[in-house]
C-alpha positions in Angstrom: 0.0 0.1 -0.1 1.1 3.6 -1.0 1.8 6.4 1.6 0.0 8.6 -0.3 -3.1 6.3 -0.2 -3.0 6.3 3.3 -2.7 10.0 3.4 -6.1 10.3 1.1 -8.1 8.1 3.3 -11.1 8.8 5.0 -11.4 8.1 9.0 -13.5 5.7 8.3 -11.4 3.8 6.1 -8.2 4.1 8.5 -10.3 2.7 11.3 -11.3 -0.4 8.7 -7.6 -0.8 7.8 -6.4 -0.4 11.5 -9.2 -3.1 12.5 -7.9 -5.4 9.9 -4.4 -5.3 10.6 -5.5 -5.7 14.6 -7.0 -8.8 13.7 -4.3 -10.2 11.5 -2.0 -9.5 14.3 -4.3 -11.4 17.0 -5.0 -14.2 14.5 -1.0 -14.2 13.7 -0.3 -14.4 17.6 -2.8 -17.1 18.3 -1.8 -19.5 15.4 1.9 -18.6 15.9 4.6 -17.6 13.3 5.0 -20.7 11.8 1.8 -21.5 10.5 1.4 -17.5 9.5 4.6 -17.6 7.7 3.5 -21.3 5.3 0.1 -19.3 4.5 2.2 -16.4 3.3 4.5 -18.5 1.2 1.2 -19.7 -0.1 0.3 -16.5 -1.6 -2.8 -16.1 1.0 -2.0 -12.8 1.6 -4.9 -12.1 4.1 -4.5 -14.5 7.3 -7.7 -13.6 8.4 -9.9 -17.3 8.4 
């Protein structure tokens, strides 16, 4: 994601992005790094089940 895209976001869009990232981080912590990295290699960029 480009920095300019983030700068041009509305508050709602930023909140949604933040929520998505927070969920992804929580999921990543829950399943552990190994599974997360395996999913990244497969090409599943969004790790939220």
